[in-house]
MIVEX-21992 format. One line per field, with one value per residue (C-alpha): z, x, y; residue number from 1; residue in one letter. Coordinates in pm, whole numbers. Layout:
MIVEX-21992
w <- Z	...
u <- X	...
v <- Y	...
i <- NUM	...
aa <- A	...
This chain:
MIVEX-21992
w <- -21	-110	198	148	300	498	296	-37	159	263	-67	-182	61	11	-261	-418	-779	-738	-637	-917	-902	-896	-600	-424	-541	-364	-51	-74	-31	228	435	384	465	791	882	819	1060	1312	1344	1356	1654	1829	1795	1896	1569	1323	1159	781	609	530	311	495	438	633	913	1090	1073	1258	1493	1586	1660	1833	2104	2113	2215	2406	2611	2615	2527	2833	2666	2291	2222	1828	1549	1170	1176	953	1123	974	1109	978	1058	832	575	575	676	783	824	1176	1313	1687	1968	2283	2628	2771	3050	3209	3138	2816	2597	2248	1887	1718	1372	1211	968	753	625	834	809	965	713	774	714	985	1278	1106	983	1373	1452	1208	1308	1662	1618	1532	1773	2068	1964	1997	2269	2495	2379	2444	2708	2875	2786	2523	2391	2540	2216	1942	1823	1518	1572	1333	1317	1251	930	1099	1425	1655	1883	1719	1783	1920	1816	1997	1937	2175	2019	1947	1759	1475	1381	1304	1190	942	814	779	535	338	315	231	-42	-180	-226	-363	-639	-749	-808
u <- -9	129	178	4	47	-239	-309	-319	-599	-795	-721	-1074	-1238	-1065	-1188	-965	-1087	-1239	-900	-699	-342	-103	-285	-266	99	178	13	165	496	384	286	617	827	613	654	1022	1052	845	1041	1364	1244	1081	1458	1599	1794	1870	1543	1569	1522	1111	920	729	385	506	627	306	215	562	501	169	337	636	380	217	529	645	324	206	478	662	853	934	912	914	954	864	897	723	510	428	188	264	-49	-265	27	14	271	219	460	321	470	499	477	505	412	178	215	-115	105	-139	134	-40	28	-6	-48	-2	-224	-245	-597	-851	-1142	-1116	-1163	-1349	-1053	-832	-988	-924	-612	-486	-661	-435	-102	-200	-236	131	254	109	285	633	529	415	785	1029	858	610	276	45	-33	-331	-514	-445	-459	-443	-258	-398	-121	-237	-97	-96	89	-194	-227	-278	-599	-595	-865	-818	-980	-1067	-967	-1283	-1274	-1479	-1235	-979	-1245	-1319	-967	-953	-1252	-1099	-769	-917	-1135	-826	-682	-984	-1013	-644	-592
v <- -9	325	588	895	1259	1369	1698	1454	1250	1580	1774	1657	1875	2175	2369	2618	2646	3028	3117	3230	3023	3281	3376	3047	3033	3355	3225	2850	3045	3322	2988	2821	3157	3211	2856	2869	3172	3036	2705	2870	3064	2798	2593	2947	2964	3260	3415	3396	3758	3751	3986	4246	4143	3775	3985	4057	3658	3627	3877	3687	3370	3512	3676	3304	3141	3381	3398	3041	2783	2625	2352	2240	1885	1842	2144	2064	1709	1440	1190	852	600	277	64	312	408	787	1051	1404	1712	1896	2221	2179	1986	2165	2175	2500	2710	2515	2186	2078	1865	2006	1936	2285	2388	2745	2840	3178	3194	3389	3152	2820	2490	2218	1973	2114	1895	1565	1737	1765	1429	1243	1435	1361	940	903	1167	988	662	884	1089	746	644	916	1140	858	1045	1156	1459	1616	1753	1957	2322	2546	2858	3116	3386	3744	3925	4270	4101	4114	3790	3459	3260	2958	2723	2409	2076	1844	1495	1292	954	1069	1314	1065	855	1117	1123	752	761	1052	871	549	728	883	553	408	680	719	384
i <- 1	2	3	4	5	6	7	8	9	10	11	12	13	14	15	16	17	18	19	20	21	22	23	24	25	26	27	28	29	30	31	32	33	34	35	36	37	38	39	40	41	42	43	44	45	46	47	48	49	50	51	52	53	54	55	56	57	58	59	60	61	62	63	64	65	66	67	68	69	70	71	72	73	74	75	76	77	78	79	80	81	82	83	84	85	86	87	88	89	90	91	92	93	94	95	96	97	98	99	100	101	102	103	104	105	106	107	108	109	110	111	112	113	114	115	116	117	118	119	120	121	122	123	124	125	126	127	128	129	130	131	132	133	134	135	136	137	138	139	140	141	142	143	144	145	146	147	148	149	150	151	152	153	154	155	156	157	158	159	160	161	162	163	164	165	166	167	168	169	170	171	172	173	174	175	176	177	178	179	180	181
aa <- M	K	M	L	S	V	T	R	A	L	G	A	F	S	D	F	S	M	I	P	P	H	I	L	E	M	A	A	Q	R	G	T	D	V	H	R	A	C	A	S	Y	S	L	G	L	F	I	P	R	M	E	S	D	R	M	G	F	F	E	S	F	K	G	W	F	E	T	Y	V	L	N	V	F	Y	V	E	I	E	V	I	H	E	A	Y	Q	Y	L	G	H	L	D	L	V	C	E	L	I	D	H	R	F	M	V	V	D	Y	K	T	P	V	T	E	S	P	T	W	K	A	Q	L	A	A	Y	K	E	P	V	D	I	R	M	I	K	E	Y	G	R	A	T	D	G	S	M	V	L	Q	L	N	K	E	G	K	P	A	K	A	I	T	Y	Q	Y	Q	D	S	D	F	A	A	F	L	S	A	L	N	A	S	R	Y	F	K	K
């Protein structure tokens, strides 16, 4: 069975057909640049130079990180679920100041996507296997961190893990495999 990515499995449920390709390409590059800067900051590394239209997103992240993150476990890692044969690339696993261990995914879009909850459930499954092996406990949940382009405080959307969220992802994964034979 072929290993599929989380985003590819959920891709059929994200409609970008109304957005011109050049706008999508610019948004993808913006996301890449912002993620790179956030990862560097999380690891205490040099922050790469960015275009000015990306700095607000980074400042939004930085404010959240400095206020809420106590410990960092993983930054920009690939996770693989061997049993279900999928992989994903997650942004951050950390301990917050309230001592919750969280899977965190950064987003730059203004509107919440219906696929985010399933995406985070898919990341949480293999992360928890790894966390238990390395730290003796699973994560407590997951969140999307919507970064603000003007540098204002990021909006944290916390997802309480539900079996139905993971089941929805698995359905998308299976459908993707079935229809892309």
